[in-house]
Structure formats: C-alpha cells, structure tokens
VOMIDREN-402458 format. One line per 10 residues: number of its first residue (from 1); for each residue x, y, z of N, C-alpha, C. Coordinates in nm, 4 decimals. Layout:
BEGIN
NUM> X Y Z X Y Z X Y Z | ...
***
This chain:
BEGIN
1> 0.0942 -0.1192 -0.0014 0.0002 0.0394 -0.0091 0.0999 0.1316 0.0386 | 0.2615 0.1357 0.0659 0.2680 0.2532 0.0892 0.3490 0.2795 -0.0472 | 0.3521 0.1154 -0.1333 0.4337 0.1941 -0.2628 0.3247 0.2520 -0.3786 | 0.2208 0.2274 -0.3516 0.1128 0.2726 -0.4379 0.1042 0.4199 -0.3943 | 0.1149 0.4291 -0.2965 0.0658 0.6418 -0.2725 0.1785 0.6970 -0.2439 | 0.3093 0.6213 -0.2835 0.4364 0.7186 -0.2952 0.4276 0.7475 -0.4792 | 0.3667 0.6569 -0.5298 0.3843 0.6538 -0.6960 0.2362 0.7303 -0.7326 | 0.1494 0.7979 -0.6165 0.0367 0.8318 -0.6653 0.0182 0.8910 -0.8007 | 0.1658 1.0115 -0.8128 0.1223 1.0738 -0.9686 0.1277 0.9825 -1.0836 | 0.2057 0.8633 -1.0911 0.2075 0.7436 -1.1947 0.0297 0.6904 -1.2132
11> -0.0262 0.7017 -1.1446 -0.1329 0.6459 -1.1238 -0.2388 0.7429 -1.1687 | -0.2492 0.8769 -1.1407 -0.3108 0.9987 -1.2053 -0.2353 0.9984 -1.3052 | -0.1417 0.9666 -1.3823 -0.1381 0.9219 -1.4815 -0.1857 0.8562 -1.5892 | -0.1981 0.7409 -1.5270 -0.2628 0.6556 -1.6128 -0.4173 0.6166 -1.6227 | -0.4745 0.7154 -1.5151 -0.6259 0.7567 -1.5097 -0.6070 0.8378 -1.6219 | -0.5415 0.9352 -1.6139 -0.5919 1.0476 -1.7196 -0.5725 0.9707 -1.8974 | -0.4298 0.9330 -1.9001 -0.4054 0.8369 -2.0538 -0.5492 0.7697 -2.1048 | -0.5901 0.6739 -1.9903 -0.7191 0.5757 -2.0382 -0.8508 0.6496 -2.0233 | -0.8587 0.7523 -1.9290 -0.9866 0.8573 -1.9918 -0.9686 0.9499 -2.1077 | -0.8514 0.9819 -2.1498 -0.8863 1.0270 -2.2911 -0.8773 0.9821 -2.4352
21> -0.8086 0.8606 -2.3965 -0.8373 0.6941 -2.4866 -0.9401 0.6990 -2.5020 | -1.0192 0.6635 -2.3930 -1.1845 0.6303 -2.3939 -1.2700 0.7054 -2.4366 | -1.2425 0.8637 -2.4519 -1.2942 0.9436 -2.4729 -1.2681 0.9533 -2.6413 | -1.1616 0.9455 -2.6995 -1.1203 0.9559 -2.8038 -1.2319 0.8307 -2.8778 | -1.2053 0.7067 -2.8484 -1.2563 0.5779 -2.8965 -1.4077 0.5795 -2.8973 | -1.4603 0.6343 -2.7993 -1.6123 0.5903 -2.7776 -1.7021 0.7361 -2.7843 | -1.6883 0.8272 -2.8191 -1.7281 0.9700 -2.8792 -1.7722 0.9734 -3.0265 | -1.8358 1.0119 -3.0482 -1.8805 1.0337 -3.1808 -1.8816 1.1667 -3.2170 | -1.8609 1.2785 -3.1364 -1.8607 1.4582 -3.1418 -1.7197 1.4614 -3.2015 | -1.6730 1.5422 -3.2174 -1.5095 1.5883 -3.2938 -1.4758 1.6683 -3.2260
31> -1.5502 1.6937 -3.1353 -1.4676 1.8281 -3.0120 -1.4399 1.7346 -2.8855 | -1.5431 1.6353 -2.8556 -1.4812 1.5373 -2.7610 -1.4230 1.4801 -2.8008 | -1.3744 1.4358 -2.9057 -1.2719 1.3516 -2.9590 -1.1049 1.4247 -2.9396 | -1.1186 1.5646 -2.9821 -1.0595 1.6735 -2.9319 -1.0099 1.6543 -2.8133 | -1.0929 1.6932 -2.7476 -1.0674 1.7128 -2.6198 -0.9958 1.6415 -2.4777 | -1.0754 1.4577 -2.5867 -0.9592 1.3320 -2.5300 -0.8327 1.3594 -2.5780 | -0.7992 1.3723 -2.7228 -0.6683 1.3704 -2.7474 -0.5988 1.5081 -2.6742 | -0.6574 1.5858 -2.5890 -0.5714 1.6705 -2.5242 -0.5179 1.6652 -2.4287 | -0.6353 1.5536 -2.3523 -0.6285 1.5183 -2.2303 -0.5411 1.3880 -2.2305 | -0.5029 1.3092 -2.3336 -0.4104 1.2324 -2.3564 -0.2832 1.2708 -2.3266
41> -0.3084 1.3678 -2.4029 -0.1241 1.4588 -2.4572 -0.1018 1.4943 -2.2879 | -0.1739 1.5711 -2.2228 -0.1526 1.6172 -2.0765 -0.0946 1.5081 -2.0011 | -0.1523 1.3974 -1.9861 -0.1321 1.2755 -1.8760 0.0189 1.2595 -1.9556 | 0.0643 1.2223 -2.1003 0.2149 1.2633 -2.1531 0.2522 1.3388 -2.0695 | 0.2937 1.4376 -2.1122 0.2944 1.5809 -2.0347 0.3382 1.5452 -1.8495 | 0.2334 1.5131 -1.7798 0.2624 1.4880 -1.6541 0.3700 1.3809 -1.6176 | 0.3339 1.2508 -1.6989 0.4535 1.1424 -1.6713 0.5503 1.2274 -1.7675 | 0.6350 1.2388 -1.8083 0.7355 1.3183 -1.8512 0.8741 1.4577 -1.7478 | 0.6823 1.4847 -1.7164 0.7586 1.5670 -1.5796 0.8160 1.4777 -1.4682 | 0.7105 1.3679 -1.3968 0.7003 1.2379 -1.3363 0.8725 1.1638 -1.3343
51> 0.8948 1.1240 -1.4726 1.0173 1.0737 -1.4840 1.1348 1.1752 -1.4737 | 1.1045 1.3414 -1.4589 1.2462 1.4306 -1.4587 1.2928 1.4373 -1.3272 | 1.1935 1.4508 -1.2178 1.2125 1.4494 -1.0915 1.2621 1.3918 -1.0160 | 1.4451 1.4491 -0.9781 1.5276 1.4332 -0.8751 1.4742 1.4368 -0.7531 | 1.4993 1.3565 -0.6827 1.4520 1.3303 -0.5440 1.5351 1.4005 -0.4631 | 1.4909 1.4791 -0.3926 1.6294 1.6044 -0.2700 1.6935 1.7020 -0.3936 | 1.6541 1.7058 -0.5551 1.7256 1.8046 -0.6331 1.6808 1.9552 -0.6505 | 1.7280 2.0352 -0.6564 1.6974 2.1829 -0.6436 1.7240 2.2066 -0.8083 | 1.6993 2.2791 -0.8247 1.7405 2.4414 -0.9409 1.9215 2.4154 -0.9908 | 1.9304 2.4005 -1.1006 2.0635 2.3891 -1.1001 2.1408 2.4928 -1.0829
61> 2.1685 2.6081 -0.9509 2.2039 2.6952 -0.8743 2.3520 2.6375 -0.8105 | 2.4600 2.6798 -0.8862 2.5773 2.5977 -0.8089 2.5793 2.6852 -0.6578 | 2.5953 2.6686 -0.5718 2.6314 2.7216 -0.4104 2.6469 2.5915 -0.3623 | 2.7469 2.6124 -0.2891 2.8118 2.5337 -0.1639 2.6966 2.4535 -0.1063 | 2.5933 2.5447 -0.0785 2.4878 2.4927 0.0421 2.3975 2.3464 -0.0601 | 2.4308 2.3432 -0.2022 2.3217 2.2804 -0.3443 2.4248 2.1045 -0.3416 | 2.4260 2.0385 -0.3464 2.5052 1.9195 -0.4027 2.4464 1.8305 -0.5236 | 2.2902 1.8209 -0.5060 2.2042 1.7703 -0.6150 2.1417 1.8220 -0.7046 | 2.1307 1.8439 -0.7891 2.0665 1.9044 -0.9163 1.9532 1.8112 -0.9953 | 1.8666 1.9163 -1.0017 1.7703 1.8417 -1.1162 1.7553 1.8858 -1.2336
71> 1.7991 1.8348 -1.3567 1.7480 1.8938 -1.4931 1.6149 1.9626 -1.5491 | 1.7114 2.0566 -1.5632 1.5891 2.1681 -1.6410 1.5140 2.0982 -1.7474 | 1.6155 2.0454 -1.8511 1.6106 2.0132 -1.9846 1.4603 1.9852 -2.0097 | 1.4134 1.8677 -1.9247 1.2549 1.8094 -1.9406 1.1843 1.8984 -1.9349 | 1.1727 1.9394 -1.8591 1.0871 2.0767 -1.7908 1.0731 2.2187 -1.9384 | 1.1520 2.2581 -1.9488 1.1966 2.3344 -2.1077 1.1304 2.2569 -2.2279 | 1.1576 2.1108 -2.2154 1.1209 2.0555 -2.3179 0.9162 2.0427 -2.3176 | 0.8705 2.0287 -2.2095 0.7330 2.0170 -2.2031 0.6740 2.1495 -2.2207 | 0.7660 2.2488 -2.1509 0.6249 2.4039 -2.2007 0.6701 2.4260 -2.3542 | 0.7415 2.3733 -2.4424 0.7802 2.3719 -2.6116 0.6318 2.3131 -2.6361
81> 0.6364 2.1727 -2.5882 0.5706 2.0669 -2.5867 0.4012 2.1533 -2.5723 | 0.3709 2.2296 -2.4902 0.2670 2.2765 -2.4306 0.2189 2.3540 -2.5224 | 0.3058 2.4830 -2.5860 0.2828 2.5875 -2.6594 0.2515 2.4961 -2.8116 | 0.3022 2.3952 -2.8615 0.2883 2.3421 -2.9437 0.1283 2.2579 -2.9667 | 0.1270 2.1596 -2.8473 -0.0264 2.1464 -2.8228 -0.1294 2.2629 -2.8369 | -0.1003 2.3830 -2.7785 -0.2077 2.4830 -2.7950 -0.2725 2.4896 -2.9388 | -0.1232 2.5082 -3.0008 -0.1221 2.5180 -3.1510 -0.2370 2.4129 -3.1927 | -0.1522 2.3112 -3.1958 -0.2643 2.1819 -3.2885 -0.3791 2.2063 -3.2545 | -0.4427 2.2541 -3.1301 -0.5581 2.2217 -3.0751 -0.6443 2.3552 -3.1228 | -0.5890 2.4525 -3.1518 -0.6223 2.5624 -3.2373 -0.6762 2.5432 -3.3605
91> -0.5489 2.4612 -3.4356 -0.5493 2.4046 -3.5580 -0.7056 2.2876 -3.5905 | -0.6938 2.2275 -3.5089 -0.7809 2.1170 -3.4826 -0.9609 2.1379 -3.4877 | -0.9590 2.2856 -3.3673 -1.1076 2.3528 -3.3924 -1.1389 2.4256 -3.5461 | -1.0342 2.4640 -3.5738 -1.0580 2.5585 -3.7093 -1.1137 2.4169 -3.7762 | -1.0556 2.3309 -3.8150 -1.0986 2.2452 -3.8936 -1.2149 2.1620 -3.8909 | -1.2638 2.1729 -3.7450 -1.3771 2.1520 -3.6813 -1.5150 2.1940 -3.7313 | -1.4628 2.3544 -3.7095 -1.5419 2.4617 -3.7559 -1.5554 2.4154 -3.9242 | -1.4526 2.4064 -4.0116 -1.4543 2.4047 -4.1349 -1.5608 2.2767 -4.1788 | -1.5509 2.1817 -4.1073 -1.5712 2.0603 -4.1303 -1.7758 2.0571 -4.0987 | -1.7811 2.1553 -4.0159 -1.9171 2.1744 -3.9985 -1.9825 2.2780 -4.0640
101> -1.9648 2.3572 -4.1129 -1.9588 2.4637 -4.2276 -2.0206 2.3733 -4.3695 | -1.9334 2.2496 -4.3811 -1.9412 2.1769 -4.4854 -2.0380 2.0901 -4.4949 | -2.0541 2.0041 -4.4439 -2.1806 1.8898 -4.3801 -2.2890 1.9645 -4.2724 | -2.2589 2.0777 -4.2389 -2.3489 2.0976 -4.1076 -2.3798 2.0070 -3.9909 | -2.2868 1.9209 -3.9256 -2.2973 1.8789 -3.8243 -2.1394 1.8232 -3.8124 | -2.0739 1.8030 -3.6671 -1.9699 1.7470 -3.6192 -1.9700 1.5730 -3.5332 | -2.0927 1.5105 -3.5796 -2.0783 1.3728 -3.4990 -2.0158 1.3025 -3.6522 | -1.9420 1.2233 -3.5898 -1.8584 1.1790 -3.7305 -1.9713 1.0485 -3.8052 | -2.0521 0.9958 -3.7004 -2.1231 0.8935 -3.8200 -2.2392 0.9685 -3.9096 | -2.2879 1.0326 -3.8649 -2.3437 1.1572 -3.9918 -2.2635 1.1577 -4.0853
111> -2.1373 1.2660 -4.0741 -2.0565 1.2502 -4.1635 -1.9958 1.1793 -4.2607 | -1.9855 1.0501 -4.1981 -2.0023 0.8921 -4.2988 -2.1019 0.8969 -4.4002 | -2.1978 0.8745 -4.3049 -2.3577 0.8801 -4.3661 -2.3541 0.9362 -4.5030 | -2.3031 1.1136 -4.4723 -2.3295 1.1800 -4.5828 -2.2339 1.1705 -4.6982 | -2.0810 1.1127 -4.6545 -1.9739 1.0810 -4.7558 -2.0665 0.9498 -4.8256 | -2.0901 0.8932 -4.7393 -2.1564 0.7570 -4.8421 -2.3042 0.8090 -4.9769 | -2.3153 0.9029 -4.9152 -2.4804 0.9554 -5.0118 -2.4078 1.0188 -5.1497 | -2.5081 0.9112 -5.2408 -2.4531 0.9351 -5.3988 -2.4737 1.0612 -5.4378
***
C-alpha cells in the first residue's frame, strides 16, 4: 500500500491517459474527440515531468549549500510541447469549424453517412 501511495502521480497519469483514450474511442462528436486527445497529451506531459524529478534535487544553482541538481531540460521541453499542443488544438478546432460548415454536423457517424450518399 505504501508503494502505491508513494507513486500516486503515476496512477494519476494512467487514469488520465485511459480516460483520454476512452473519450477518443467512445465519442462520435469531433470536439469531444479533440478534448480526449488533449487529455491524453496532458497525461504524457505529467508522465515526462514525473520521470524528470530528482529526489532532493534543486534548481541548477551553483552554491556550496546544494549538491544534488535536477535537470531543467525536460521541463523546458514540456513547455515547448504545451505551446505546440495549444497550436495543434487551435488547428483542430478550425478544421472542425470547416467540417461543420461543409456537412452541417460534427458527429462522426452523420459525416460518414453523408459521405456515402451519391
């Protein structure tokens, strides 16, 4: 039980990842699918940051009081990934707006049905 509580952040990552994956698979609404992908992406960010944490590590400030440092590179990479994720979300939402203008709906089943019509 102590091991489970000690690694609670990994359990949260797994929960968010599976929830996002379920939303992408189970929902037919394109906006809900995009939200599910965003949730999945956020879980990957949390996982990467959790792996980068050094127990007892501080920011890389060179001082005689500190001898264990955390690498800031993973956190910087995640900040870049967040910016890319926001841009990707904006492009996805713009595509959904265009799909709605073309088909009149954002439900996947209705779009497939409309595409099959002669």
